[in-house]
DRENNU-515343 format. One record per residue: residue number from 1; residue in three letters; x, y, z of N, C-alpha, C in turn. Coordinates in Angstrom, 3 decimals. Example, Ala and Ser with C-alpha at 12.3 -4.5 7.8 and 13.67 -1.06 7.14 Angstrom:
BEGIN
<site k="1" r="ALA" n_x="13.190" n_y="-5.690" n_z="7.800" ca_x="12.300" ca_y="-4.500" ca_z="7.800" c_x="13.200" c_y="-3.300" c_z="7.800"/>
<site k="2" r="SER" n_x="12.850" n_y="-2.250" n_z="7.080" ca_x="13.670" ca_y="-1.060" ca_z="7.140" c_x="12.900" c_y="0.030" c_z="7.870"/>
# end
This chain:
BEGIN
<site k="1" r="UNK" n_x="58.523" n_y="39.839" n_z="3.582" ca_x="57.924" ca_y="41.071" ca_z="3.155" c_x="58.183" c_y="42.100" c_z="4.252"/>
<site k="2" r="UNK" n_x="58.562" n_y="43.223" n_z="3.840" ca_x="58.918" ca_y="44.280" ca_z="4.779" c_x="57.914" c_y="45.414" c_z="4.675"/>
<site k="3" r="UNK" n_x="57.366" n_y="45.828" n_z="5.831" ca_x="56.390" ca_y="46.921" ca_z="5.849" c_x="57.171" c_y="48.216" c_z="6.019"/>
<site k="4" r="UNK" n_x="56.922" n_y="49.169" n_z="5.121" ca_x="57.697" ca_y="50.412" ca_z="5.120" c_x="57.118" c_y="51.490" c_z="6.027"/>
<site k="5" r="UNK" n_x="55.800" n_y="51.610" n_z="6.063" ca_x="55.235" ca_y="52.646" ca_z="6.933" c_x="53.893" c_y="52.178" c_z="7.487"/>
<site k="6" r="UNK" n_x="53.302" n_y="52.996" n_z="8.344" ca_x="52.072" ca_y="52.620" ca_z="9.027" c_x="50.886" c_y="52.541" c_z="8.085"/>
<site k="7" r="UNK" n_x="50.881" n_y="53.364" n_z="7.044" ca_x="49.759" ca_y="53.301" ca_z="6.094" c_x="49.767" c_y="51.978" c_z="5.334"/>
<site k="8" r="UNK" n_x="50.979" n_y="51.505" n_z="5.035" ca_x="51.081" ca_y="50.212" ca_z="4.361" c_x="50.629" c_y="49.104" c_z="5.315"/>
<site k="9" r="UNK" n_x="50.957" n_y="49.235" n_z="6.598" ca_x="50.543" ca_y="48.272" ca_z="7.599" c_x="49.022" c_y="48.297" c_z="7.750"/>
<site k="10" r="UNK" n_x="48.453" n_y="49.497" n_z="7.783" ca_x="47.004" ca_y="49.633" ca_z="7.891" c_x="46.307" c_y="49.019" c_z="6.684"/>
<site k="11" r="UNK" n_x="46.902" n_y="49.216" n_z="5.508" ca_x="46.331" ca_y="48.649" ca_z="4.285" c_x="46.370" c_y="47.130" c_z="4.345"/>
<site k="12" r="UNK" n_x="47.483" n_y="46.580" n_z="4.836" ca_x="47.605" ca_y="45.130" ca_z="4.948" c_x="46.598" c_y="44.586" c_z="5.965"/>
<site k="13" r="UNK" n_x="46.446" n_y="45.301" n_z="7.093" ca_x="45.482" ca_y="44.887" ca_z="8.106" c_x="44.082" c_y="44.918" c_z="7.514"/>
<site k="14" r="UNK" n_x="43.790" n_y="45.959" n_z="6.754" ca_x="42.487" ca_y="46.088" ca_z="6.107" c_x="42.253" c_y="44.935" c_z="5.132"/>
<site k="15" r="UNK" n_x="43.277" n_y="44.586" n_z="4.353" ca_x="43.164" ca_y="43.468" ca_z="3.409" c_x="42.955" c_y="42.142" c_z="4.153"/>
<site k="16" r="UNK" n_x="43.695" n_y="41.990" n_z="5.255" ca_x="43.562" ca_y="40.762" ca_z="6.049" c_x="42.149" c_y="40.656" c_z="6.617"/>
<site k="17" r="UNK" n_x="41.638" n_y="41.764" n_z="7.162" ca_x="40.283" ca_y="41.764" ca_z="7.708" c_x="39.250" c_y="41.501" c_z="6.609"/>
<site k="18" r="UNK" n_x="39.490" n_y="42.111" n_z="5.443" ca_x="38.599" ca_y="41.891" ca_z="4.305" c_x="38.639" c_y="40.424" c_z="3.880"/>
<site k="19" r="UNK" n_x="39.847" n_y="39.863" n_z="3.827" ca_x="39.988" ca_y="38.439" ca_z="3.478" c_x="39.318" c_y="37.561" c_z="4.520"/>
<site k="20" r="UNK" n_x="39.461" n_y="37.946" n_z="5.808" ca_x="38.832" ca_y="37.179" ca_z="6.883" c_x="37.319" c_y="37.214" c_z="6.727"/>
<site k="21" r="UNK" n_x="36.769" n_y="38.379" n_z="6.433" ca_x="35.320" ca_y="38.507" ca_z="6.225" c_x="34.879" c_y="37.668" c_z="5.025"/>
<site k="22" r="UNK" n_x="35.663" n_y="37.735" n_z="3.968" ca_x="35.344" ca_y="36.937" ca_z="2.772" c_x="35.392" c_y="35.446" c_z="3.093"/>
<site k="23" r="UNK" n_x="36.414" n_y="35.034" n_z="3.858" ca_x="36.533" ca_y="33.626" ca_z="4.243" c_x="35.361" c_y="33.208" c_z="5.122"/>
<site k="24" r="UNK" n_x="34.971" n_y="34.090" n_z="6.053" ca_x="33.822" ca_y="33.785" ca_z="6.912" c_x="32.547" c_y="33.630" c_z="6.080"/>
<site k="25" r="UNK" n_x="32.358" n_y="34.536" n_z="5.120" ca_x="31.181" ca_y="34.447" ca_z="4.241" c_x="31.229" c_y="33.158" c_z="3.422"/>
<site k="26" r="UNK" n_x="32.417" n_y="32.840" n_z="2.942" ca_x="32.579" ca_y="31.622" ca_z="2.148" c_x="32.272" c_y="30.384" c_z="2.990"/>
<site k="27" r="UNK" n_x="32.771" n_y="30.343" n_z="4.229" ca_x="32.492" ca_y="29.218" ca_z="5.121" c_x="30.984" c_y="29.107" c_z="5.382"/>
<site k="28" r="UNK" n_x="30.345" n_y="30.255" n_z="5.604" ca_x="28.909" ca_y="30.265" ca_z="5.852" c_x="28.154" c_y="29.709" c_z="4.644"/>
<site k="29" r="UNK" n_x="28.546" n_y="30.150" n_z="3.447" ca_x="27.909" ca_y="29.655" ca_z="2.212" c_x="28.161" c_y="28.151" c_z="2.060"/>
<site k="30" r="UNK" n_x="29.382" n_y="27.713" n_z="2.381" ca_x="29.703" ca_y="26.292" ca_z="2.261" c_x="28.879" c_y="25.458" c_z="3.247"/>
<site k="31" r="UNK" n_x="28.715" n_y="25.959" n_z="4.494" ca_x="27.888" ca_y="25.251" ca_z="5.464" c_x="26.437" c_y="25.183" c_z="4.984"/>
<site k="32" r="UNK" n_x="25.948" n_y="26.280" n_z="4.452" ca_x="24.575" ca_y="26.320" ca_z="3.938" c_x="24.413" c_y="25.345" c_z="2.765"/>
<site k="33" r="UNK" n_x="25.392" n_y="25.313" n_z="1.890" ca_x="25.344" ca_y="24.381" ca_z="0.751" c_x="25.383" c_y="22.931" c_z="1.227"/>
<site k="34" r="UNK" n_x="26.192" n_y="22.656" n_z="2.248" ca_x="26.249" ca_y="21.298" ca_z="2.795" c_x="24.906" c_y="20.917" c_z="3.405"/>
<site k="35" r="UNK" n_x="24.292" n_y="21.861" n_z="4.125" ca_x="22.974" ca_y="21.606" ca_z="4.709" c_x="21.948" c_y="21.327" c_z="3.608"/>
<site k="36" r="UNK" n_x="22.000" n_y="22.113" n_z="2.538" ca_x="21.077" ca_y="21.904" ca_z="1.417" c_x="21.340" c_y="20.562" c_z="0.742"/>
<site k="37" r="UNK" n_x="22.612" n_y="20.200" n_z="0.593" ca_x="22.948" ca_y="18.892" ca_z="0.005" c_x="22.404" c_y="17.752" c_z="0.862"/>
<site k="38" r="UNK" n_x="22.516" n_y="17.886" n_z="2.190" ca_x="21.974" ca_y="16.857" ca_z="3.081" c_x="20.462" c_y="16.761" c_z="2.932"/>
<site k="39" r="UNK" n_x="19.799" n_y="17.912" n_z="2.816" ca_x="18.348" ca_y="17.903" ca_z="2.626" c_x="17.986" c_y="17.226" c_z="1.313"/>
<site k="40" r="UNK" n_x="18.730" n_y="17.517" n_z="0.272" ca_x="18.471" ca_y="16.910" ca_z="-1.043" c_x="18.657" c_y="15.397" c_z="-0.963"/>
<site k="41" r="UNK" n_x="19.734" n_y="14.958" n_z="-0.310" ca_x="19.964" ca_y="13.509" ca_z="-0.163" c_x="18.822" c_y="12.869" c_z="0.624"/>
<site k="42" r="UNK" n_x="18.391" n_y="13.546" n_z="1.670" ca_x="17.288" ca_y="13.030" ca_z="2.483" c_x="16.003" c_y="12.952" c_z="1.666"/>
<site k="43" r="UNK" n_x="15.724" n_y="13.985" n_z="0.888" ca_x="14.523" ca_y="13.983" ca_z="0.043" c_x="14.591" c_y="12.880" c_z="-1.004"/>
<site k="44" r="UNK" n_x="15.754" n_y="12.703" n_z="-1.607" ca_x="15.904" ca_y="11.639" ca_z="-2.606" c_x="15.675" c_y="10.274" c_z="-1.976"/>
<site k="45" r="UNK" n_x="16.195" n_y="10.098" n_z="-0.776" ca_x="16.001" ca_y="8.840" ca_z="-0.063" c_x="14.507" c_y="8.625" c_z="0.210"/>
<site k="46" r="UNK" n_x="13.836" n_y="9.687" n_z="0.659" ca_x="12.398" ca_y="9.595" ca_z="0.913" c_x="11.616" c_y="9.273" c_z="-0.348"/>
<site k="47" r="UNK" n_x="12.018" n_y="9.857" n_z="-1.459" ca_x="11.349" ca_y="9.596" ca_z="-2.739" c_x="11.528" c_y="8.133" c_z="-3.130"/>
<site k="48" r="UNK" n_x="12.731" n_y="7.595" n_z="-2.942" ca_x="12.971" ca_y="6.185" ca_z="-3.272" c_x="12.135" c_y="5.262" c_z="-2.392"/>
<site k="49" r="UNK" n_x="12.047" n_y="5.608" n_z="-1.117" ca_x="11.223" ca_y="4.805" ca_z="-0.210" c_x="9.765" c_y="4.849" c_z="-0.660"/>
<site k="50" r="UNK" n_x="9.292" n_y="6.047" n_z="-1.031" ca_x="7.900" ca_y="6.189" ca_z="-1.487" c_x="7.668" c_y="5.392" c_z="-2.773"/>
<site k="51" r="UNK" n_x="8.637" n_y="5.429" n_z="-3.688" ca_x="8.503" ca_y="4.657" ca_z="-4.933" c_x="8.443" c_y="3.166" c_z="-4.645"/>
<site k="52" r="UNK" n_x="9.304" n_y="2.693" n_z="-3.734" ca_x="9.281" ca_y="1.276" ca_z="-3.364" c_x="7.932" c_y="0.898" c_z="-2.762"/>
<site k="53" r="UNK" n_x="7.425" n_y="1.752" n_z="-1.889" ca_x="6.118" ca_y="1.490" ca_z="-1.273" c_x="5.029" c_y="1.455" c_z="-2.331"/>
<site k="54" r="UNK" n_x="5.096" n_y="2.374" n_z="-3.265" ca_x="4.097" ca_y="2.419" ca_z="-4.337" c_x="4.141" c_y="1.139" c_z="-5.165"/>
<site k="55" r="UNK" n_x="5.364" n_y="0.669" n_z="-5.485" ca_x="5.496" ca_y="-0.577" ca_z="-6.255" c_x="4.896" c_y="-1.751" c_z="-5.479"/>
<site k="56" r="UNK" n_x="5.139" n_y="-1.798" n_z="-4.179" ca_x="4.587" ca_y="-2.878" ca_z="-3.367" c_x="3.062" c_y="-2.829" c_z="-3.349"/>
<site k="57" r="UNK" n_x="2.511" n_y="-1.628" n_z="-3.217" ca_x="1.053" ca_y="-1.480" ca_z="-3.195" c_x="0.461" c_y="-1.911" c_z="-4.530"/>
<site k="58" r="UNK" n_x="1.099" n_y="-1.531" n_z="-5.622" ca_x="0.608" ca_y="-1.917" ca_z="-6.949" c_x="0.620" c_y="-3.440" c_z="-7.088"/>
<site k="59" r="UNK" n_x="1.698" n_y="-4.078" n_z="-6.647" ca_x="1.786" ca_y="-5.540" ca_z="-6.736" c_x="0.722" c_y="-6.202" c_z="-5.851"/>
<site k="60" r="UNK" n_x="0.544" n_y="-5.676" n_z="-4.647" ca_x="-0.477" ca_y="-6.232" ca_z="-3.760" c_x="-1.865" c_y="-6.059" c_z="-4.365"/>
<site k="61" r="UNK" n_x="-2.113" n_y="-4.916" n_z="-4.985" ca_x="-3.415" ca_y="-4.692" ca_z="-5.626" c_x="-3.632" c_y="-5.669" c_z="-6.779"/>
<site k="62" r="UNK" n_x="-2.596" n_y="-5.932" n_z="-7.559" ca_x="-2.721" ca_y="-6.904" ca_z="-8.649" c_x="-3.082" c_y="-8.277" c_z="-8.094"/>
<site k="63" r="UNK" n_x="-2.407" n_y="-8.663" n_z="-6.990" ca_x="-2.694" ca_y="-9.967" ca_z="-6.385" c_x="-4.125" c_y="-10.001" c_z="-5.855"/>
<site k="64" r="UNK" n_x="-4.570" n_y="-8.909" n_z="-5.249" ca_x="-5.931" ca_y="-8.869" ca_z="-4.724" c_x="-6.973" c_y="-8.939" c_z="-5.847"/>
<site k="65" r="UNK" n_x="-6.690" n_y="-8.283" n_z="-6.957" ca_x="-7.606" ca_y="-8.332" ca_z="-8.100" c_x="-7.714" c_y="-9.766" c_z="-8.605"/>
<site k="66" r="UNK" n_x="-6.591" n_y="-10.453" n_z="-8.715" ca_x="-6.610" ca_y="-11.844" ca_z="-9.165" c_x="-7.369" c_y="-12.725" c_z="-8.176"/>
<site k="67" r="UNK" n_x="-7.156" n_y="-12.494" n_z="-6.887" ca_x="-7.867" ca_y="-13.276" ca_z="-5.867" c_x="-9.362" c_y="-13.016" c_z="-5.950"/>
<site k="68" r="UNK" n_x="-9.733" n_y="-11.753" n_z="-6.170" ca_x="-11.143" ca_y="-11.405" ca_z="-6.300" c_x="-11.768" c_y="-12.094" c_z="-7.506"/>
<site k="69" r="UNK" n_x="-11.046" n_y="-12.130" n_z="-8.618" ca_x="-11.552" ca_y="-12.822" ca_z="-9.807" c_x="-11.776" c_y="-14.304" c_z="-9.501"/>
<site k="70" r="UNK" n_x="-10.818" n_y="-14.902" n_z="-8.798" ca_x="-10.937" ca_y="-16.313" ca_z="-8.440" c_x="-12.148" c_y="-16.542" c_z="-7.545"/>
<site k="71" r="UNK" n_x="-12.318" n_y="-15.665" n_z="-6.547" ca_x="-13.467" ca_y="-15.799" ca_z="-5.637" c_x="-14.793" c_y="-15.607" c_z="-6.374"/>
<site k="72" r="UNK" n_x="-14.850" n_y="-14.655" n_z="-7.300" ca_x="-16.075" ca_y="-14.447" ca_z="-8.074" c_x="-16.404" c_y="-15.687" c_z="-8.884"/>
<site k="73" r="UNK" n_x="-15.383" n_y="-16.287" n_z="-9.495" ca_x="-15.605" ca_y="-17.502" ca_z="-10.277" c_x="-16.104" c_y="-18.627" c_z="-9.375"/>
<site k="74" r="UNK" n_x="-15.525" n_y="-18.748" n_z="-8.191" ca_x="-15.941" ca_y="-19.793" ca_z="-7.254" c_x="-17.385" c_y="-19.563" c_z="-6.794"/>
<site k="75" r="UNK" n_x="-17.737" n_y="-18.331" n_z="-6.495" ca_x="-19.113" ca_y="-18.012" ca_z="-6.102" c_x="-20.063" c_y="-18.350" c_z="-7.246"/>
<site k="76" r="UNK" n_x="-19.661" n_y="-18.022" n_z="-8.468" ca_x="-20.490" ca_y="-18.344" ca_z="-9.632" c_x="-20.723" c_y="-19.840" c_z="-9.761"/>
<site k="77" r="UNK" n_x="-19.666" n_y="-20.630" n_z="-9.555" ca_x="-19.810" ca_y="-22.088" ca_z="-9.629" c_x="-20.736" c_y="-22.601" c_z="-8.533"/>
<site k="78" r="UNK" n_x="-20.590" n_y="-22.052" n_z="-7.330" ca_x="-21.438" ca_y="-22.499" ca_z="-6.215" c_x="-22.892" c_y="-22.086" c_z="-6.437"/>
<site k="79" r="UNK" n_x="-23.113" n_y="-20.911" n_z="-6.993" ca_x="-24.483" ca_y="-20.486" ca_z="-7.289" c_x="-25.106" c_y="-21.404" c_z="-8.333"/>
<site k="80" r="UNK" n_x="-24.332" n_y="-21.777" n_z="-9.338" ca_x="-24.820" ca_y="-22.699" ca_z="-10.364" c_x="-25.149" c_y="-24.052" c_z="-9.748"/>
<site k="81" r="UNK" n_x="-24.274" n_y="-24.551" n_z="-8.889" ca_x="-24.512" ca_y="-25.831" ca_z="-8.217" c_x="-25.780" c_y="-25.762" c_z="-7.370"/>
<site k="82" r="UNK" n_x="-25.957" n_y="-24.681" n_z="-6.643" ca_x="-27.140" ca_y="-24.507" ca_z="-5.801" c_x="-28.413" c_y="-24.449" c_z="-6.649"/>
<site k="83" r="UNK" n_x="-28.363" n_y="-23.726" n_z="-7.744" ca_x="-29.525" ca_y="-23.622" ca_z="-8.628" c_x="-29.883" c_y="-25.000" c_z="-9.183"/>
<site k="84" r="UNK" n_x="-28.876" n_y="-25.751" n_z="-9.633" ca_x="-29.131" ca_y="-27.095" ca_z="-10.152" c_x="-29.682" c_y="-28.007" c_z="-9.067"/>
<site k="85" r="UNK" n_x="-29.166" n_y="-27.899" n_z="-7.857" ca_x="-29.669" ca_y="-28.708" ca_z="-6.744" c_x="-31.137" c_y="-28.397" c_z="-6.478"/>
<site k="86" r="UNK" n_x="-31.497" n_y="-27.119" n_z="-6.491" ca_x="-32.892" ca_y="-26.723" ca_z="-6.275" c_x="-33.788" c_y="-27.272" c_z="-7.375"/>
<site k="87" r="UNK" n_x="-33.317" n_y="-27.173" n_z="-8.612" ca_x="-34.107" ca_y="-27.698" ca_z="-9.730" c_x="-34.318" c_y="-29.206" c_z="-9.592"/>
<site k="88" r="UNK" n_x="-33.266" n_y="-29.927" n_z="-9.249" ca_x="-33.367" ca_y="-31.379" ca_z="-9.082" c_x="-34.284" c_y="-31.724" c_z="-7.911"/>
<site k="89" r="UNK" n_x="-34.215" n_y="-30.939" n_z="-6.839" ca_x="-35.087" ca_y="-31.183" ca_z="-5.686" c_x="-36.545" c_y="-31.004" c_z="-6.071"/>
<site k="90" r="UNK" n_x="-36.835" n_y="-29.959" n_z="-6.833" ca_x="-38.216" ca_y="-29.726" ca_z="-7.269" c_x="-38.687" c_y="-30.853" c_z="-8.183"/>
<site k="91" r="UNK" n_x="-37.799" n_y="-31.297" n_z="-9.065" ca_x="-38.156" ca_y="-32.411" ca_z="-9.945" c_x="-38.434" c_y="-33.673" c_z="-9.116"/>
<site k="92" r="UNK" n_x="-37.605" n_y="-33.943" n_z="-8.132" ca_x="-37.771" ca_y="-35.144" ca_z="-7.307" c_x="-39.069" c_y="-35.064" c_z="-6.513"/>
<site k="93" r="UNK" n_x="-39.425" n_y="-33.915" n_z="-6.018" ca_x="-40.664" ca_y="-33.768" ca_z="-5.262" c_x="-41.883" c_y="-34.011" c_z="-6.151"/>
<site k="94" r="UNK" n_x="-41.819" n_y="-33.536" n_z="-7.361" ca_x="-42.976" ca_y="-33.707" ca_z="-8.248" c_x="-43.150" c_y="-35.169" c_z="-8.658"/>
<site k="95" r="UNK" n_x="-42.095" n_y="-35.969" n_z="-8.579" ca_x="-42.179" ca_y="-37.373" ca_z="-8.963" c_x="-42.649" c_y="-38.269" c_z="-7.814"/>
<site k="96" r="UNK" n_x="-42.738" n_y="-37.762" n_z="-6.628" ca_x="-43.172" ca_y="-38.569" ca_z="-5.484" c_x="-44.668" c_y="-38.869" c_z="-5.590"/>
<site k="97" r="UNK" n_x="-45.055" n_y="-40.081" n_z="-5.198" ca_x="-46.461" ca_y="-40.452" ca_z="-5.179" c_x="-46.961" c_y="-40.377" c_z="-3.745"/>
<site k="98" r="UNK" n_x="-48.228" n_y="-40.014" n_z="-3.632" ca_x="-48.782" ca_y="-39.925" ca_z="-2.280" c_x="-49.041" c_y="-41.328" c_z="-1.743"/>
<site k="99" r="UNK" n_x="-48.960" n_y="-41.451" n_z="-0.457" ca_x="-49.126" ca_y="-42.748" ca_z="0.200" c_x="-50.277" c_y="-42.638" c_z="1.197"/>
<site k="100" r="UNK" n_x="-51.120" n_y="-43.695" n_z="1.269" ca_x="-52.219" ca_y="-43.715" ca_z="2.228" c_x="-51.744" c_y="-44.411" c_z="3.492"/>
<site k="101" r="UNK" n_x="-52.038" n_y="-43.791" n_z="4.587" ca_x="-51.638" ca_y="-44.368" ca_z="5.874" c_x="-52.846" c_y="-44.977" c_z="6.612"/>
<site k="102" r="UNK" n_x="-53.963" n_y="-45.120" n_z="5.922" ca_x="-55.168" ca_y="-45.633" ca_z="6.594" c_x="-54.988" c_y="-47.048" c_z="7.091"/>
<site k="103" r="UNK" n_x="-54.205" n_y="-47.846" n_z="6.406" ca_x="-54.001" ca_y="-49.218" ca_z="6.845" c_x="-53.307" c_y="-49.282" c_z="8.208"/>
<site k="104" r="UNK" n_x="-52.639" n_y="-48.227" n_z="8.568" ca_x="-51.971" ca_y="-48.213" ca_z="9.866" c_x="-52.959" c_y="-47.958" c_z="10.996"/>
<site k="105" r="UNK" n_x="-54.033" n_y="-47.269" n_z="10.684" ca_x="-54.994" ca_y="-46.944" ca_z="11.743" c_x="-56.082" c_y="-48.023" c_z="11.893"/>
<site k="106" r="UNK" n_x="-56.291" n_y="-48.927" n_z="10.940" ca_x="-57.330" ca_y="-49.952" ca_z="11.019" c_x="-57.202" c_y="-50.856" c_z="12.233"/>
<site k="107" r="UNK" n_x="-56.031" n_y="-51.372" n_z="12.569" ca_x="-55.955" ca_y="-52.216" ca_z="13.758" c_x="-56.409" c_y="-51.477" c_z="15.007"/>
<site k="108" r="UNK" n_x="-56.147" n_y="-50.214" n_z="15.070" ca_x="-56.570" ca_y="-49.429" ca_z="16.239" c_x="-58.076" c_y="-49.338" c_z="16.271"/>
<site k="109" r="UNK" n_x="-58.707" n_y="-49.105" n_z="15.153" ca_x="-60.159" ca_y="-48.979" ca_z="15.090" c_x="-60.825" c_y="-50.317" c_z="15.436"/>
<site k="110" r="UNK" n_x="-60.277" n_y="-51.392" n_z="14.910" ca_x="-60.871" ca_y="-52.703" ca_z="15.124" c_x="-60.744" c_y="-53.156" c_z="16.585"/>
<site k="111" r="UNK" n_x="-59.754" n_y="-52.702" n_z="17.243" ca_x="-59.563" ca_y="-53.156" ca_z="18.614" c_x="-60.512" c_y="-52.454" c_z="19.593"/>
<site k="112" r="UNK" n_x="-61.187" n_y="-51.437" n_z="19.149" ca_x="-62.079" ca_y="-50.703" ca_z="20.053" c_x="-63.432" c_y="-51.327" c_z="20.123"/>
# end
Protein backbone atom coordinates (compact mmCIF):
# COMPACT_ATOMS: atom_id res chain seq x y z
CA UNK A 1 0.00 0.00 0.00
CA UNK A 2 1.38 3.33 -0.96
CA UNK A 3 0.64 6.52 0.99
CA UNK A 4 0.12 9.45 -1.37
CA UNK A 5 0.10 12.43 0.97
CA UNK A 6 0.33 13.44 4.62
CA UNK A 7 -3.43 13.68 5.10
CA UNK A 8 -3.77 10.08 4.01
CA UNK A 9 -0.97 9.16 6.42
CA UNK A 10 -2.68 11.08 9.22
CA UNK A 11 -5.95 9.30 8.44
CA UNK A 12 -4.20 5.92 8.57
CA UNK A 13 -2.51 6.85 11.86
CA UNK A 14 -5.89 7.93 13.21
CA UNK A 15 -7.46 4.62 12.11
CA UNK A 16 -4.58 2.67 13.66
CA UNK A 17 -4.94 4.57 16.95
CA UNK A 18 -8.70 4.05 16.83
CA UNK A 19 -8.19 0.34 16.17
CA UNK A 20 -5.65 0.21 19.02
CA UNK A 21 -8.16 1.84 21.38
CA UNK A 22 -10.85 -0.57 20.22
CA UNK A 23 -8.49 -3.52 20.73
CA UNK A 24 -7.58 -2.25 24.20
CA UNK A 25 -11.27 -1.91 25.09
CA UNK A 26 -11.93 -5.37 23.70
CA UNK A 27 -9.06 -6.87 25.73
CA UNK A 28 -10.37 -5.12 28.85
CA UNK A 29 -13.88 -6.51 28.23
CA UNK A 30 -12.43 -9.97 27.60
CA UNK A 31 -10.42 -9.85 30.86
CA UNK A 32 -13.53 -8.72 32.73
CA UNK A 33 -15.58 -11.52 31.15
CA UNK A 34 -12.90 -14.06 32.10
CA UNK A 35 -12.93 -12.76 35.67
CA UNK A 36 -16.73 -13.05 35.75
CA UNK A 37 -16.55 -16.58 34.30
CA UNK A 38 -14.08 -17.56 37.04
CA UNK A 39 -16.43 -16.12 39.67
CA UNK A 40 -19.35 -18.05 38.18
CA UNK A 41 -17.33 -21.29 38.19
CA UNK A 42 -16.32 -20.64 41.78
CA UNK A 43 -19.92 -19.95 42.81
CA UNK A 44 -21.14 -23.09 41.05
CA UNK A 45 -18.48 -25.10 42.84
CA UNK A 46 -19.55 -23.57 46.16
CA UNK A 47 -23.19 -24.37 45.42
CA UNK A 48 -22.31 -28.01 44.69
CA UNK A 49 -20.34 -28.25 47.91
CA UNK A 50 -23.29 -26.75 49.82
CA UNK A 51 -25.70 -29.21 48.17
CA UNK A 52 -23.45 -32.14 49.09
CA UNK A 53 -23.26 -30.90 52.67
CA UNK A 54 -27.03 -30.51 52.79
CA UNK A 55 -27.51 -34.08 51.51
CA UNK A 56 -25.13 -35.37 54.18
CA UNK A 57 -26.95 -33.45 56.92
CA UNK A 58 -30.31 -34.79 55.73
CA UNK A 59 -28.98 -38.36 55.77
CA UNK A 60 -27.45 -37.89 59.22
CA UNK A 61 -30.74 -36.46 60.49
CA UNK A 62 -32.64 -39.47 59.12
CA UNK A 63 -30.21 -41.80 60.91
CA UNK A 64 -30.56 -39.82 64.14
CA UNK A 65 -34.36 -39.94 63.92
CA UNK A 66 -34.23 -43.71 63.51
CA UNK A 67 -31.81 -44.02 66.44
CA UNK A 68 -34.09 -41.85 68.56
CA UNK A 69 -37.08 -44.05 67.71
CA UNK A 70 -35.06 -47.12 68.70
CA UNK A 71 -33.99 -45.50 71.99
CA UNK A 72 -37.58 -44.45 72.77
CA UNK A 73 -38.76 -48.01 72.18
CA UNK A 74 -35.98 -49.35 74.42
CA UNK A 75 -36.84 -46.86 77.19
CA UNK A 76 -40.49 -47.89 76.87
CA UNK A 77 -39.57 -51.56 77.27
CA UNK A 78 -37.39 -50.81 80.30
CA UNK A 79 -40.13 -48.71 81.90
CA UNK A 80 -42.58 -51.57 81.39
CA UNK A 81 -40.11 -54.04 82.90
CA UNK A 82 -39.54 -51.74 85.88
CA UNK A 83 -43.28 -51.27 86.43
CA UNK A 84 -43.85 -55.04 86.32
CA UNK A 85 -40.95 -55.60 88.72
CA UNK A 86 -42.45 -53.09 91.17
CA UNK A 87 -45.85 -54.74 90.92
CA UNK A 88 -44.36 -58.19 91.54
CA UNK A 89 -42.34 -56.84 94.48
CA UNK A 90 -45.47 -55.39 96.06
CA UNK A 91 -47.31 -58.66 95.52
CA UNK A 92 -44.44 -60.63 97.08
CA UNK A 93 -44.33 -58.34 100.11
CA UNK A 94 -48.04 -58.71 100.74
CA UNK A 95 -47.69 -62.51 100.69
CA UNK A 96 -45.02 -62.59 103.41
CA UNK A 97 -46.09 -63.79 106.85
CA UNK A 98 -44.84 -62.17 110.00
CA UNK A 99 -42.45 -64.16 112.14
CA UNK A 100 -42.10 -64.07 115.94
CA UNK A 101 -38.59 -63.83 117.25
CA UNK A 102 -39.53 -64.30 120.92
CA UNK A 103 -38.18 -67.83 120.97
CA UNK A 104 -34.75 -66.40 120.32
CA UNK A 105 -34.83 -64.23 123.42
CA UNK A 106 -36.14 -66.93 125.88
CA UNK A 107 -32.77 -68.58 126.52
CA UNK A 108 -31.38 -65.18 127.43
CA UNK A 109 -34.21 -64.50 129.86
CA UNK A 110 -33.95 -67.93 131.46
CA UNK A 111 -30.25 -67.65 132.02
CA UNK A 112 -30.65 -64.54 134.18
